[in-house]
C-alpha positions as CSV (number, residue, x, y, z in Angstrom):
1,X,77.6,36.7,33.3
2,X,78.5,33.7,31.3
3,X,82.0,32.7,30.2
4,X,81.7,34.1,26.7
5,X,80.8,37.6,27.8
6,X,83.4,37.6,30.6
7,X,86.2,37.0,28.0
8,X,85.1,40.1,26.1
9,X,86.2,42.4,28.8
10,X,89.6,44.0,29.4
11,X,91.1,45.3,32.7
12,X,92.9,48.6,32.0
13,X,95.2,50.1,34.6
14,X,96.7,53.6,34.4
15,X,100.3,52.9,35.0
16,X,101.9,56.3,34.2
17,X,100.9,59.9,34.8
18,X,99.0,62.0,32.2
19,X,101.2,65.0,33.0
20,X,102.7,66.4,29.8
21,X,100.6,64.2,27.5
22,X,98.8,65.6,24.4
23,X,95.1,66.4,24.9
24,X,93.8,63.6,22.6
25,X,95.8,61.0,24.6
26,X,94.6,62.3,27.9
27,X,91.0,62.4,26.5
28,X,91.3,58.7,25.5
29,X,92.5,57.8,29.0
30,X,89.6,59.7,30.5
31,X,87.2,58.1,28.0
32,X,88.2,54.7,29.3
33,X,87.1,55.9,32.8
34,X,90.6,56.2,34.3
35,X,91.0,59.2,36.6
36,X,93.8,58.3,39.1
37,X,97.2,56.7,38.8
38,X,97.1,52.9,39.4
39,X,93.2,52.9,39.1
40,X,91.9,49.8,37.3
41,X,88.6,49.7,35.3
42,X,86.9,46.9,33.4
43,X,85.8,47.9,29.9
44,X,84.2,46.0,27.0
45,X,86.5,44.7,24.4
46,X,85.2,46.8,21.5
47,X,86.9,48.5,18.6
48,X,86.3,51.9,20.1
49,X,87.9,50.9,23.5
50,X,90.8,49.2,21.7
51,X,91.4,52.4,19.8
52,X,91.6,54.5,23.0
53,X,93.9,51.9,24.6
54,X,96.1,52.0,21.5
55,X,96.3,55.8,21.7
56,X,97.5,55.6,25.3
57,X,99.4,52.2,25.2
58,X,102.5,53.8,26.7
59,X,100.5,54.8,29.8
60,X,98.2,51.9,30.5
61,X,98.5,48.2,31.3
62,X,95.9,45.8,29.8
63,X,94.9,42.4,30.9
64,X,92.0,40.1,30.1
65,X,89.3,40.3,32.7
C-alpha cells in the first residue's frame, strides 16, 4: 500500500453495546464488520461506510488508519 491509499482508510471500534438499538442502527454496525464489543476493523473511507458510521456514531469510535 502506498501512503495515499493508507489515508483513505478508517479504523472503527465498537465502543458501546448494540443492546436496545433500532434494527437499522444495528444493521449498520454489522455492515461495517463489527461483531463484538471493543472489536476494531479497518474500512475504506467511502460515502457508504461514512453513512453507516454516521448512523451509529453514538456507538462507535473512529480514527484514521
